[in-house]
C-alpha atoms as an extended CHARMM CRD file, in Angstrom:
* protein
*
       295  EXT
         1         1  MET       CA             -0.0010000000       -0.1700000000       -0.2310000000  PROA      1               0.0000000000
         2         2  SER       CA              1.1530000000        3.0570000000       -0.9360000000  PROA      2               0.0000000000
         3         3  ILE       CA              1.3740000000        6.4400000000        0.9550000000  PROA      3               0.0000000000
         4         4  VAL       CA              0.5510000000        9.7170000000       -0.4380000000  PROA      4               0.0000000000
         5         5  ARG       CA              2.7010000000       11.9830000000        2.2350000000  PROA      5               0.0000000000
         6         6  GLN       CA              3.3180000000       15.3150000000        0.0090000000  PROA      6               0.0000000000
         7         7  THR       CA              2.4570000000       16.1890000000       -3.3560000000  PROA      7               0.0000000000
         8         8  GLU       CA              4.3280000000       18.1830000000       -5.8680000000  PROA      8               0.0000000000
         9         9  LEU       CA              2.0170000000       19.3690000000       -8.6650000000  PROA      9               0.0000000000
        10        10  GLN       CA              4.1940000000       20.6240000000      -11.3640000000  PROA      10              0.0000000000
        11        11  GLY       CA              2.8910000000       23.9100000000      -12.9170000000  PROA      11              0.0000000000
        12        12  ILE       CA              0.4300000000       24.6660000000      -10.0230000000  PROA      12              0.0000000000
        13        13  VAL       CA              1.0800000000       27.6490000000       -7.2570000000  PROA      13              0.0000000000
        14        14  LEU       CA              1.6160000000       26.2380000000       -3.5820000000  PROA      14              0.0000000000
        15        15  HSD       CA             -0.6080000000       28.3860000000       -1.2740000000  PROA      15              0.0000000000
        16        16  SER       CA              0.6770000000       26.6340000000        1.9920000000  PROA      16              0.0000000000
        17        17  ARG       CA              0.6630000000       22.9180000000        3.8760000000  PROA      17              0.0000000000
        18        18  GLY       CA             -0.8110000000       22.5520000000        6.7870000000  PROA      18              0.0000000000
        19        19  LYS       CA             -0.8950000000       19.3720000000        8.9090000000  PROA      19              0.0000000000
        20        20  VAL       CA             -2.8220000000       17.4500000000        6.5600000000  PROA      20              0.0000000000
        21        21  ARG       CA             -3.5890000000       19.3700000000        3.5890000000  PROA      21              0.0000000000
        22        22  ASP       CA             -1.7280000000       20.9690000000        0.5370000000  PROA      22              0.0000000000
        23        23  MET       CA             -3.3000000000       23.5500000000       -0.3030000000  PROA      23              0.0000000000
        24        24  TYR       CA             -3.0060000000       24.9420000000       -4.2530000000  PROA      24              0.0000000000
        25        25  ASP       CA             -3.5950000000       28.4360000000       -5.6260000000  PROA      25              0.0000000000
        26        26  LEU       CA             -5.6720000000       28.5410000000       -8.5170000000  PROA      26              0.0000000000
        27        27  GLY       CA             -6.2360000000       32.3880000000       -8.2800000000  PROA      27              0.0000000000
        28        28  ASP       CA            -10.3480000000       32.7330000000       -7.4660000000  PROA      28              0.0000000000
        29        29  SER       CA            -10.2860000000       29.7750000000       -6.5820000000  PROA      29              0.0000000000
        30        30  LEU       CA             -7.8620000000       26.7540000000       -4.5730000000  PROA      30              0.0000000000
        31        31  LEU       CA             -7.0320000000       23.0580000000       -4.8220000000  PROA      31              0.0000000000
        32        32  MET       CA             -7.3450000000       21.2770000000       -1.5040000000  PROA      32              0.0000000000
        33        33  VAL       CA             -5.3760000000       18.0790000000       -1.6180000000  PROA      33              0.0000000000
        34        34  SER       CA             -5.9780000000       15.1090000000        1.4600000000  PROA      34              0.0000000000
        35        35  THR       CA             -2.4930000000       13.6470000000        2.1310000000  PROA      35              0.0000000000
        36        36  ASP       CA             -2.2420000000       10.5870000000        4.0610000000  PROA      36              0.0000000000
        37        37  ARG       CA              0.1420000000       12.3830000000        6.7370000000  PROA      37              0.0000000000
        38        38  ILE       CA             -1.4080000000       11.9350000000       10.2970000000  PROA      38              0.0000000000
        39        39  SER       CA             -0.5300000000       14.3930000000       13.5380000000  PROA      39              0.0000000000
        40        40  ALA       CA             -1.1740000000       13.9020000000       17.2310000000  PROA      40              0.0000000000
        41        41  PHE       CA             -0.4100000000       16.6140000000       20.0040000000  PROA      41              0.0000000000
        42        42  ASP       CA              0.3720000000       18.8940000000       17.6320000000  PROA      42              0.0000000000
        43        43  TYR       CA              3.2450000000       17.1240000000       15.2580000000  PROA      43              0.0000000000
        44        44  VAL       CA              2.7110000000       15.7390000000       12.2110000000  PROA      44              0.0000000000
        45        45  LEU       CA              4.1030000000       12.1740000000       12.3630000000  PROA      45              0.0000000000
        46        46  PRO       CA              6.5580000000       10.3580000000       10.5200000000  PROA      46              0.0000000000
        47        47  GLY       CA              5.5790000000        8.1480000000        7.5020000000  PROA      47              0.0000000000
        48        48  GLY       CA              1.3690000000        8.3200000000        7.0560000000  PROA      48              0.0000000000
        49        49  ILE       CA             -1.4910000000        6.1690000000        7.4770000000  PROA      49              0.0000000000
        50        50  PRO       CA             -2.2570000000        4.9180000000        3.9330000000  PROA      50              0.0000000000
        51        51  ASP       CA             -5.8290000000        5.7030000000        2.4000000000  PROA      51              0.0000000000
        52        52  LYS       CA             -6.2430000000        8.8250000000        5.1270000000  PROA      52              0.0000000000
        53        53  GLY       CA             -6.5220000000       11.6780000000        2.4780000000  PROA      53              0.0000000000
        54        54  LYS       CA             -9.0570000000        9.4030000000        0.6370000000  PROA      54              0.0000000000
        55        55  VAL       CA            -11.3070000000        9.1440000000        3.5500000000  PROA      55              0.0000000000
        56        56  LEU       CA            -11.0350000000       12.5060000000        4.6640000000  PROA      56              0.0000000000
        57        57  THR       CA            -12.2630000000       13.8070000000        1.3950000000  PROA      57              0.0000000000
        58        58  GLY       CA            -14.8970000000       11.2860000000        0.5430000000  PROA      58              0.0000000000
        59        59  LEU       CA            -16.5810000000       11.7260000000        4.1560000000  PROA      59              0.0000000000
        60        60  SER       CA            -16.0820000000       15.5000000000        3.6090000000  PROA      60              0.0000000000
        61        61  LEU       CA            -18.0610000000       14.9810000000        0.7240000000  PROA      61              0.0000000000
        62        62  PHE       CA            -20.7980000000       12.9200000000        2.2700000000  PROA      62              0.0000000000
        63        63  TRP       CA            -21.4810000000       15.7440000000        4.9270000000  PROA      63              0.0000000000
        64        64  PHE       CA            -21.3110000000       18.8830000000        2.9380000000  PROA      64              0.0000000000
        65        65  ASP       CA            -24.4840000000       16.8650000000        0.6420000000  PROA      65              0.0000000000
        66        66  ARG       CA            -26.4330000000       16.3850000000        3.7830000000  PROA      66              0.0000000000
        67        67  LEU       CA            -25.9170000000       19.5930000000        5.4890000000  PROA      67              0.0000000000
        68        68  GLU       CA            -26.3980000000       22.1440000000        2.7250000000  PROA      68              0.0000000000
        69        69  ASP       CA            -29.4440000000       22.7850000000        3.3940000000  PROA      69              0.0000000000
        70        70  ILE       CA            -28.0850000000       24.0630000000        6.6300000000  PROA      70              0.0000000000
        71        71  VAL       CA            -25.5180000000       26.2390000000        5.7110000000  PROA      71              0.0000000000
        72        72  PRO       CA            -23.6880000000       25.9150000000        2.0560000000  PROA      72              0.0000000000
        73        73  ASN       CA            -19.9800000000       24.8000000000        1.9490000000  PROA      73              0.0000000000
        74        74  HSD       CA            -17.0890000000       26.2850000000       -0.4050000000  PROA      74              0.0000000000
        75        75  LEU       CA            -17.1400000000       23.1560000000       -2.5390000000  PROA      75              0.0000000000
        76        76  ILE       CA            -17.4180000000       23.4170000000       -6.4990000000  PROA      76              0.0000000000
        77        77  THR       CA            -16.1510000000       19.7000000000       -7.4900000000  PROA      77              0.0000000000
        78        78  ALA       CA            -14.5040000000       16.5360000000       -6.4870000000  PROA      78              0.0000000000
        79        79  GLU       CA            -14.4930000000       15.5050000000      -10.2150000000  PROA      79              0.0000000000
        80        80  VAL       CA            -11.1290000000       15.9140000000      -11.4260000000  PROA      80              0.0000000000
        81        81  ASP       CA            -12.5110000000       15.2080000000      -15.2630000000  PROA      81              0.0000000000
        82        82  ARG       CA            -14.5140000000       18.9200000000      -14.0260000000  PROA      82              0.0000000000
        83        83  TYR       CA            -10.9040000000       20.1280000000      -13.0880000000  PROA      83              0.0000000000
        84        84  PRO       CA             -8.9980000000       22.9760000000      -15.4390000000  PROA      84              0.0000000000
        85        85  GLU       CA             -7.5040000000       21.2560000000      -18.0080000000  PROA      85              0.0000000000
        86        86  ARG       CA             -3.9960000000       21.9340000000      -16.1180000000  PROA      86              0.0000000000
        87        87  LEU       CA             -4.6170000000       20.1770000000      -13.5590000000  PROA      87              0.0000000000
        88        88  ARG       CA             -6.6400000000       17.0320000000      -15.0010000000  PROA      88              0.0000000000
        89        89  ARG       CA             -2.9670000000       15.7110000000      -16.2030000000  PROA      89              0.0000000000
        90        90  HSD       CA             -2.2560000000       15.2300000000      -12.2440000000  PROA      90              0.0000000000
        91        91  ALA       CA             -5.6150000000       13.1220000000      -11.8280000000  PROA      91              0.0000000000
        92        92  GLY       CA             -3.0800000000        9.8620000000      -10.4920000000  PROA      92              0.0000000000
        93        93  ILE       CA             -2.6870000000       11.5110000000       -7.3920000000  PROA      93              0.0000000000
        94        94  LEU       CA             -5.4860000000       14.0870000000       -6.9500000000  PROA      94              0.0000000000
        95        95  ALA       CA             -8.5200000000       11.4790000000       -8.3110000000  PROA      95              0.0000000000
        96        96  GLY       CA            -10.3330000000       10.5220000000       -4.8040000000  PROA      96              0.0000000000
        97        97  ARG       CA             -8.1520000000       13.2350000000       -2.3810000000  PROA      97              0.0000000000
        98        98  SER       CA             -9.0430000000       16.4870000000       -3.7880000000  PROA      98              0.0000000000
        99        99  MET       CA            -11.6490000000       19.0650000000       -3.9000000000  PROA      99              0.0000000000
       100       100  LEU       CA            -11.9110000000       21.9470000000       -5.5180000000  PROA      100             0.0000000000
       101       101  VAL       CA            -13.1680000000       24.9430000000       -3.6940000000  PROA      101             0.0000000000
       102       102  ARG       CA            -14.5230000000       28.5830000000       -3.7160000000  PROA      102             0.0000000000
       103       103  ARG       CA            -11.1610000000       30.9010000000       -1.6570000000  PROA      103             0.0000000000
       104       104  ALA       CA            -13.0910000000       31.9340000000        1.1240000000  PROA      104             0.0000000000
       105       105  GLN       CA            -12.2700000000       34.6460000000        3.9500000000  PROA      105             0.0000000000
       106       106  MET       CA            -11.8020000000       32.1050000000        6.8950000000  PROA      106             0.0000000000
       107       107  PHE       CA            -12.7490000000       33.2840000000       10.3940000000  PROA      107             0.0000000000
       108       108  PRO       CA             -9.7310000000       32.9760000000       12.4110000000  PROA      108             0.0000000000
       109       109  VAL       CA            -11.2780000000       30.2460000000       15.4130000000  PROA      109             0.0000000000
       110       110  GLU       CA            -12.1650000000       26.5450000000       15.3610000000  PROA      110             0.0000000000
       111       111  CYS       CA            -15.6930000000       26.1500000000       16.1280000000  PROA      111             0.0000000000
       112       112  VAL       CA            -15.8070000000       23.1650000000       18.6520000000  PROA      112             0.0000000000
       113       113  VAL       CA            -18.8230000000       21.2190000000       19.8440000000  PROA      113             0.0000000000
       114       114  ARG       CA            -18.9580000000       18.6780000000       22.4160000000  PROA      114             0.0000000000
       115       115  GLY       CA            -22.0290000000       16.0510000000       23.2150000000  PROA      115             0.0000000000
       116       116  TYR       CA            -19.5290000000       14.1200000000       25.7990000000  PROA      116             0.0000000000
       117       117  LEU       CA            -17.1020000000       13.9800000000       28.2200000000  PROA      117             0.0000000000
       118       118  ALA       CA            -14.0460000000       12.4580000000       26.5700000000  PROA      118             0.0000000000
       119       119  GLY       CA            -10.5900000000       13.6310000000       25.9340000000  PROA      119             0.0000000000
       120       120  SER       CA             -8.6180000000       17.0970000000       26.9640000000  PROA      120             0.0000000000
       121       121  GLY       CA            -12.6460000000       17.9930000000       28.1880000000  PROA      121             0.0000000000
       122       122  ALA       CA            -12.6090000000       14.7070000000       30.4770000000  PROA      122             0.0000000000
       123       123  LYS       CA             -9.0150000000       15.7350000000       31.9870000000  PROA      123             0.0000000000
       124       124  GLU       CA            -10.0540000000       19.3970000000       32.6070000000  PROA      124             0.0000000000
       125       125  TYR       CA            -13.4860000000       18.3910000000       33.9740000000  PROA      125             0.0000000000
       126       126  GLN       CA            -11.6900000000       16.3190000000       36.6510000000  PROA      126             0.0000000000
       127       127  GLU       CA             -9.0950000000       18.9180000000       37.4390000000  PROA      127             0.0000000000
       128       128  THR       CA            -11.8830000000       21.6090000000       37.5890000000  PROA      128             0.0000000000
       129       129  GLY       CA            -15.0850000000       20.4310000000       37.8390000000  PROA      129             0.0000000000
       130       130  ALA       CA            -15.3920000000       22.5690000000       34.2780000000  PROA      130             0.0000000000
       131       131  VAL       CA            -14.6410000000       22.1070000000       30.3730000000  PROA      131             0.0000000000
       132       132  CYS       CA            -13.0400000000       25.1110000000       28.3060000000  PROA      132             0.0000000000
       133       133  GLY       CA            -14.6110000000       27.2030000000       31.5230000000  PROA      133             0.0000000000
       134       134  ILE       CA            -18.1270000000       26.2200000000       31.2490000000  PROA      134             0.0000000000
       135       135  LYS       CA            -19.3280000000       24.4480000000       34.6720000000  PROA      135             0.0000000000
       136       136  LEU       CA            -20.8400000000       20.9900000000       34.5750000000  PROA      136             0.0000000000
       137       137  PRO       CA            -22.5180000000       19.3230000000       36.9240000000  PROA      137             0.0000000000
       138       138  ALA       CA            -20.7130000000       17.5080000000       39.6420000000  PROA      138             0.0000000000
       139       139  GLY       CA            -20.3790000000       13.8040000000       39.4020000000  PROA      139             0.0000000000
       140       140  LEU       CA            -19.9910000000       13.0640000000       35.2290000000  PROA      140             0.0000000000
       141       141  ARG       CA            -18.1810000000        9.8520000000       34.4640000000  PROA      141             0.0000000000
       142       142  LEU       CA            -15.5230000000        9.7610000000       30.9750000000  PROA      142             0.0000000000
       143       143  ALA       CA            -17.5110000000        9.3660000000       28.2670000000  PROA      143             0.0000000000
       144       144  GLN       CA            -20.8650000000       10.2450000000       29.9580000000  PROA      144             0.0000000000
       145       145  ARG       CA            -23.3950000000       12.5080000000       27.9610000000  PROA      145             0.0000000000
       146       146  LEU       CA            -23.7080000000       15.8760000000       28.7380000000  PROA      146             0.0000000000
       147       147  PRO       CA            -26.9840000000       17.0500000000       29.8920000000  PROA      147             0.0000000000
       148       148  ASP       CA            -26.7490000000       19.3560000000       26.9840000000  PROA      148             0.0000000000
       149       149  LEU       CA            -24.2090000000       20.1570000000       23.8340000000  PROA      149             0.0000000000
       150       150  ILE       CA            -21.2010000000       22.7310000000       24.7020000000  PROA      150             0.0000000000
       151       151  PHE       CA            -19.8690000000       24.8020000000       22.4630000000  PROA      151             0.0000000000
       152       152  THR       CA            -16.1750000000       25.9030000000       23.3540000000  PROA      152             0.0000000000
       153       153  PRO       CA            -14.3480000000       27.4030000000       20.2020000000  PROA      153             0.0000000000
       154       154  ALA       CA            -10.5850000000       27.7140000000       20.2400000000  PROA      154             0.0000000000
       155       155  THR       CA             -8.0980000000       29.5960000000       18.1440000000  PROA      155             0.0000000000
       156       156  LYS       CA             -6.3840000000       28.1630000000       14.8590000000  PROA      156             0.0000000000
       157       157  ALA       CA             -2.6280000000       27.6190000000       14.8020000000  PROA      157             0.0000000000
       158       158  LYS       CA             -0.9610000000       26.7740000000       12.2740000000  PROA      158             0.0000000000
       159       159  ASP       CA              1.9310000000       25.4200000000       13.9090000000  PROA      159             0.0000000000
       160       160  GLY       CA              1.2450000000       24.2770000000       17.6450000000  PROA      160             0.0000000000
       161       161  HSD       CA             -2.0260000000       23.8910000000       19.8270000000  PROA      161             0.0000000000
       162       162  ASP       CA             -4.9060000000       25.7720000000       19.4580000000  PROA      162             0.0000000000
       163       163  VAL       CA             -5.8790000000       27.2730000000       22.4890000000  PROA      163             0.0000000000
       164       164  ASN       CA             -9.5230000000       27.2940000000       23.8810000000  PROA      164             0.0000000000
       165       165  ILE       CA            -11.3100000000       30.7960000000       24.2800000000  PROA      165             0.0000000000
       166       166  PRO       CA            -14.1680000000       31.6370000000       26.2500000000  PROA      166             0.0000000000
       167       167  PHE       CA            -16.9470000000       32.9350000000       23.2840000000  PROA      167             0.0000000000
       168       168  GLU       CA            -16.6960000000       36.6120000000       24.4740000000  PROA      168             0.0000000000
       169       169  GLU       CA            -13.4120000000       36.3840000000       23.0030000000  PROA      169             0.0000000000
       170       170  MET       CA            -14.2710000000       34.4680000000       19.8960000000  PROA      170             0.0000000000
       171       171  VAL       CA            -16.5540000000       37.3840000000       19.8580000000  PROA      171             0.0000000000
       172       172  GLY       CA            -13.6410000000       40.1100000000       19.6300000000  PROA      172             0.0000000000
       173       173  LEU       CA            -12.3730000000       38.0490000000       16.8320000000  PROA      173             0.0000000000
       174       174  VAL       CA            -14.8670000000       37.8770000000       14.9360000000  PROA      174             0.0000000000
       175       175  GLY       CA            -18.0460000000       40.1660000000       15.9380000000  PROA      175             0.0000000000
       176       176  ARG       CA            -20.5870000000       39.1850000000       18.0810000000  PROA      176             0.0000000000
       177       177  ASP       CA            -23.2090000000       38.4670000000       15.4060000000  PROA      177             0.0000000000
       178       178  HSD       CA            -20.7090000000       36.6200000000       13.7170000000  PROA      178             0.0000000000
       179       179  ALA       CA            -19.5940000000       34.7520000000       16.4740000000  PROA      179             0.0000000000
       180       180  GLU       CA            -23.9320000000       34.0140000000       17.6230000000  PROA      180             0.0000000000
       181       181  ARG       CA            -24.1960000000       33.2420000000       14.3080000000  PROA      181             0.0000000000
       182       182  LEU       CA            -20.9570000000       30.2350000000       13.7370000000  PROA      182             0.0000000000
       183       183  ARG       CA            -22.5210000000       29.3160000000       17.1570000000  PROA      183             0.0000000000
       184       184  ALA       CA            -25.8920000000       28.3750000000       16.0830000000  PROA      184             0.0000000000
       185       185  LEU       CA            -25.1540000000       26.6560000000       13.0870000000  PROA      185             0.0000000000
       186       186  SER       CA            -22.2950000000       24.3930000000       14.9210000000  PROA      186             0.0000000000
       187       187  LEU       CA            -24.9450000000       22.7460000000       17.3030000000  PROA      187             0.0000000000
       188       188  ARG       CA            -27.5080000000       22.5330000000       14.4770000000  PROA      188             0.0000000000
       189       189  ILE       CA            -25.0480000000       20.9770000000       11.9380000000  PROA      189             0.0000000000
       190       190  PHE       CA            -24.1320000000       19.0330000000       15.0720000000  PROA      190             0.0000000000
       191       191  ARG       CA            -27.7370000000       17.8930000000       16.0660000000  PROA      191             0.0000000000
       192       192  ARG       CA            -28.2540000000       16.8430000000       12.5150000000  PROA      192             0.0000000000
       193       193  ALA       CA            -25.0630000000       15.0180000000       11.9040000000  PROA      193             0.0000000000
       194       194  CYS       CA            -25.6430000000       12.9830000000       15.4520000000  PROA      194             0.0000000000
       195       195  GLU       CA            -28.7620000000       11.7230000000       13.9630000000  PROA      195             0.0000000000
       196       196  ILE       CA            -27.4980000000       10.3280000000       10.5650000000  PROA      196             0.0000000000
       197       197  ALA       CA            -24.5680000000        8.5560000000       12.3460000000  PROA      197             0.0000000000
       198       198  GLU       CA            -26.7920000000        7.0970000000       15.3690000000  PROA      198             0.0000000000
       199       199  LYS       CA            -28.7860000000        5.8330000000       12.1390000000  PROA      199             0.0000000000
       200       200  ALA       CA            -25.1640000000        3.8790000000       11.1470000000  PROA      200             0.0000000000
       201       201  GLY       CA            -24.9190000000        2.7930000000       15.0260000000  PROA      201             0.0000000000
       202       202  ILE       CA            -22.0410000000        5.5850000000       16.1530000000  PROA      202             0.0000000000
       203       203  ILE       CA            -22.0020000000        8.3950000000       18.3340000000  PROA      203             0.0000000000
       204       204  ILE       CA            -20.3450000000       11.7140000000       17.7290000000  PROA      204             0.0000000000
       205       205  ALA       CA            -19.1460000000       12.8330000000       20.6650000000  PROA      205             0.0000000000
       206       206  ASP       CA            -17.1160000000       15.7010000000       19.7160000000  PROA      206             0.0000000000
       207       207  THR       CA            -16.1470000000       17.6390000000       16.7710000000  PROA      207             0.0000000000
       208       208  LYS       CA            -14.9230000000       20.7050000000       15.4590000000  PROA      208             0.0000000000
       209       209  PHE       CA            -15.9190000000       23.1430000000       12.3560000000  PROA      209             0.0000000000
       210       210  GLU       CA            -14.4080000000       25.5910000000        9.8660000000  PROA      210             0.0000000000
       211       211  PHE       CA            -16.1750000000       28.6560000000        8.3610000000  PROA      211             0.0000000000
       212       212  GLY       CA            -15.5970000000       31.4850000000        6.3950000000  PROA      212             0.0000000000
       213       213  LEU       CA            -16.9820000000       33.9020000000        4.1350000000  PROA      213             0.0000000000
       214       214  VAL       CA            -18.0890000000       34.0550000000        0.3110000000  PROA      214             0.0000000000
       215       215  ASP       CA            -19.3650000000       36.8580000000       -1.3140000000  PROA      215             0.0000000000
       216       216  GLY       CA            -20.3650000000       38.1310000000        2.2390000000  PROA      216             0.0000000000
       217       217  GLY       CA            -22.0850000000       34.7850000000        3.1320000000  PROA      217             0.0000000000
       218       218  VAL       CA            -21.3780000000       32.1990000000        5.4460000000  PROA      218             0.0000000000
       219       219  VAL       CA            -19.8260000000       28.8080000000        4.2990000000  PROA      219             0.0000000000
       220       220  LEU       CA            -18.9640000000       25.8470000000        5.7790000000  PROA      220             0.0000000000
       221       221  ALA       CA            -14.8950000000       24.8520000000        4.6340000000  PROA      221             0.0000000000
       222       222  ASP       CA            -12.1000000000       22.8030000000        4.9950000000  PROA      222             0.0000000000
       223       223  GLU       CA            -12.6300000000       18.7210000000        5.9950000000  PROA      223             0.0000000000
       224       224  VAL       CA            -16.1660000000       18.3120000000        7.9270000000  PROA      224             0.0000000000
       225       225  LEU       CA            -16.8140000000       15.3100000000       10.2120000000  PROA      225             0.0000000000
       226       226  THR       CA            -13.7100000000       13.3490000000        9.7050000000  PROA      226             0.0000000000
       227       227  PRO       CA            -12.0170000000       11.1270000000       11.8450000000  PROA      227             0.0000000000
       228       228  ASP       CA             -9.3900000000       13.5040000000       12.2430000000  PROA      228             0.0000000000
       229       229  SER       CA            -11.5150000000       16.2540000000       13.5330000000  PROA      229             0.0000000000
       230       230  SER       CA            -13.9190000000       14.2170000000       15.1720000000  PROA      230             0.0000000000
       231       231  ARG       CA            -14.6850000000       11.5860000000       18.0890000000  PROA      231             0.0000000000
       232       232  PHE       CA            -17.2540000000        8.4480000000       16.5580000000  PROA      232             0.0000000000
       233       233  TRP       CA            -17.8560000000        5.8180000000       18.8670000000  PROA      233             0.0000000000
       234       234  ASP       CA            -19.7770000000        2.2600000000       18.5700000000  PROA      234             0.0000000000
       235       235  ALA       CA            -22.7540000000        2.9100000000       19.9810000000  PROA      235             0.0000000000
       236       236  SER       CA            -22.9490000000       -1.0040000000       20.4970000000  PROA      236             0.0000000000
       237       237  SER       CA            -19.9770000000       -1.3180000000       23.2130000000  PROA      237             0.0000000000
       238       238  TYR       CA            -20.8070000000        2.2500000000       24.1610000000  PROA      238             0.0000000000
       239       239  ALA       CA            -20.9140000000        2.3460000000       28.1910000000  PROA      239             0.0000000000
       240       240  PRO       CA            -20.2690000000        5.2410000000       30.6430000000  PROA      240             0.0000000000
       241       241  GLY       CA            -17.0070000000        5.0810000000       32.5130000000  PROA      241             0.0000000000
       242       242  THR       CA            -15.3300000000        3.3880000000       29.9190000000  PROA      242             0.0000000000
       243       243  SER       CA            -13.2300000000        4.1740000000       27.0740000000  PROA      243             0.0000000000
       244       244  PRO       CA            -15.6260000000        3.8220000000       23.9230000000  PROA      244             0.0000000000
       245       245  ALA       CA            -14.2030000000        1.5830000000       20.9610000000  PROA      245             0.0000000000
       246       246  SER       CA            -13.6940000000        4.2310000000       18.3330000000  PROA      246             0.0000000000
       247       247  PHE       CA            -13.2690000000        4.9400000000       14.7080000000  PROA      247             0.0000000000
       248       248  ASP       CA            -10.5800000000        8.4240000000       14.6610000000  PROA      248             0.0000000000
       249       249  LYS       CA             -7.4080000000        9.4500000000       15.9330000000  PROA      249             0.0000000000
       250       250  GLN       CA             -7.9320000000        8.5660000000       19.3880000000  PROA      250             0.0000000000
       251       251  PHE       CA             -5.9570000000        5.1160000000       18.2900000000  PROA      251             0.0000000000
       252       252  VAL       CA             -2.7530000000        6.9890000000       17.4110000000  PROA      252             0.0000000000
       253       253  ARG       CA             -3.0990000000        9.2600000000       20.8040000000  PROA      253             0.0000000000
       254       254  ASP       CA             -3.3890000000        5.4540000000       22.6770000000  PROA      254             0.0000000000
       255       255  TYR       CA             -0.1030000000        4.4970000000       21.6400000000  PROA      255             0.0000000000
       256       256  LEU       CA              1.6410000000        7.3750000000       22.0610000000  PROA      256             0.0000000000
       257       257  GLU       CA              0.7810000000        7.9690000000       25.4500000000  PROA      257             0.0000000000
       258       258  SER       CA              1.4920000000        4.1480000000       26.0970000000  PROA      258             0.0000000000
       259       259  VAL       CA              5.5280000000        4.7440000000       24.7570000000  PROA      259             0.0000000000
       260       260  LYS       CA              5.6330000000        7.2550000000       27.4600000000  PROA      260             0.0000000000
       261       261  TRP       CA              6.1050000000       10.5390000000       24.2630000000  PROA      261             0.0000000000
       262       262  ASP       CA              7.2650000000       13.4780000000       26.1830000000  PROA      262             0.0000000000
       263       263  LYS       CA              5.1470000000       15.2540000000       23.5210000000  PROA      263             0.0000000000
       264       264  LYS       CA              8.5710000000       16.6470000000       22.0070000000  PROA      264             0.0000000000
       265       265  PRO       CA             11.3630000000       16.0600000000       19.0500000000  PROA      265             0.0000000000
       266       266  PRO       CA             11.8890000000       13.7030000000       17.9870000000  PROA      266             0.0000000000
       267       267  VAL       CA              8.8600000000       12.4180000000       16.9040000000  PROA      267             0.0000000000
       268       268  PRO       CA              8.2100000000        8.4710000000       17.0470000000  PROA      268             0.0000000000
       269       269  ASP       CA              7.6970000000        6.4240000000       14.4400000000  PROA      269             0.0000000000
       270       270  LEU       CA              4.5150000000        4.1970000000       14.3290000000  PROA      270             0.0000000000
       271       271  PRO       CA              4.6230000000        0.9860000000       14.2990000000  PROA      271             0.0000000000
       272       272  GLY       CA              3.1590000000       -1.2660000000       11.1350000000  PROA      272             0.0000000000
       273       273  GLU       CA              0.2390000000       -2.7860000000       13.5810000000  PROA      273             0.0000000000
       274       274  ILE       CA             -0.7440000000        0.9470000000       14.7200000000  PROA      274             0.0000000000
       275       275  ILE       CA             -0.3580000000        2.2210000000       11.0640000000  PROA      275             0.0000000000
       276       276  GLU       CA             -2.8720000000       -0.9440000000        9.8430000000  PROA      276             0.0000000000
       277       277  GLY       CA             -4.7290000000       -0.5490000000       13.0370000000  PROA      277             0.0000000000
       278       278  THR       CA             -5.8490000000        3.3710000000       12.1690000000  PROA      278             0.0000000000
       279       279  ARG       CA             -6.1570000000        2.5580000000        8.5400000000  PROA      279             0.0000000000
       280       280  ARG       CA             -8.7510000000       -0.0510000000        9.0700000000  PROA      280             0.0000000000
       281       281  ARG       CA            -10.5980000000        2.1500000000       11.7960000000  PROA      281             0.0000000000
       282       282  TYR       CA            -10.5830000000        4.8150000000        8.8520000000  PROA      282             0.0000000000
       283       283  LEU       CA            -11.9140000000        2.7780000000        6.3560000000  PROA      283             0.0000000000
       284       284  GLU       CA            -14.6460000000        1.0920000000        9.0630000000  PROA      284             0.0000000000
       285       285  ILE       CA            -16.0970000000        5.2060000000        9.9810000000  PROA      285             0.0000000000
       286       286  HSD       CA            -16.1390000000        5.4260000000        6.3030000000  PROA      286             0.0000000000
       287       287  LYS       CA            -17.9980000000        2.2390000000        5.0370000000  PROA      287             0.0000000000
       288       288  ARG       CA            -20.4650000000        2.2880000000        8.4290000000  PROA      288             0.0000000000
       289       289  LEU       CA            -21.5360000000        6.6110000000        7.3550000000  PROA      289             0.0000000000
       290       290  THR       CA            -21.5930000000        6.4040000000        3.6360000000  PROA      290             0.0000000000
       291       291  GLY       CA            -22.5700000000        3.0200000000        3.0520000000  PROA      291             0.0000000000
       292       292  ARG       CA            -19.7180000000        2.1960000000        0.8960000000  PROA      292             0.0000000000
       293       293  GLU       CA            -15.9070000000        1.0280000000        0.8750000000  PROA      293             0.0000000000
       294       294  LEU       CA            -13.6640000000        3.4350000000        0.1200000000  PROA      294             0.0000000000
       295       295  GLY       CA            -13.5460000000        3.7010000000       -4.0820000000  PROA      295             0.0000000000
């Protein structure tokens, strides 16, 4: 199995290279290519996960289609034969892992929605009784469903760690009207997604969204409800108080914690069984949600 760790499209201007995506500048639009790179604890790990970029793209397309009545998105097309001619000669690398998108003025915040007590939120709750400064009832257990969804925005970091911020700080960054609009959209999208996932036997514990402006209107952008940006749990084995079986990046995080990595360079390699286990989980969530094997 081959791994696409980095793309180089001859004759196409590279706009930016993030932890996972390579973005190319096409003037009034962008080409977003999802590689097989994987990051954890704010570092890009060596190697990659075969087919990961295709899973991220396939799931984002799935969700864009099912959420479009709530909020428009930045997608133009993911069909390579509809790309500008200069891109089609790169079809071998672009097919299945790329999207042609409208250029958006991105809001400088991650819009995080949490429905269950997990991850860093669970650690903070154990220490303070709150998650991102939002006070919660006493006595909640690990992975327990929260009394209501909570919206916990964070600043976006190109490198390094995203920082959780109070809602009023988000207001200062994007303005009150936009902040309230993004919060409402995030909660509404999350509820819709949970309804869809529930039918596939999947619990969405939390996720993060990104939004931008195109022609003055808010659009959903970047990736949407993927195993990189979300926690997906198997509903059939879910039990509060335990660490649920998951179909997301938590498998990698758990391994890195088990080897006592200090979360500083050098970044450890992932052994073959962790790479394959991660790939298997990513392929499984794609199949469970979309009802299709990865093409």
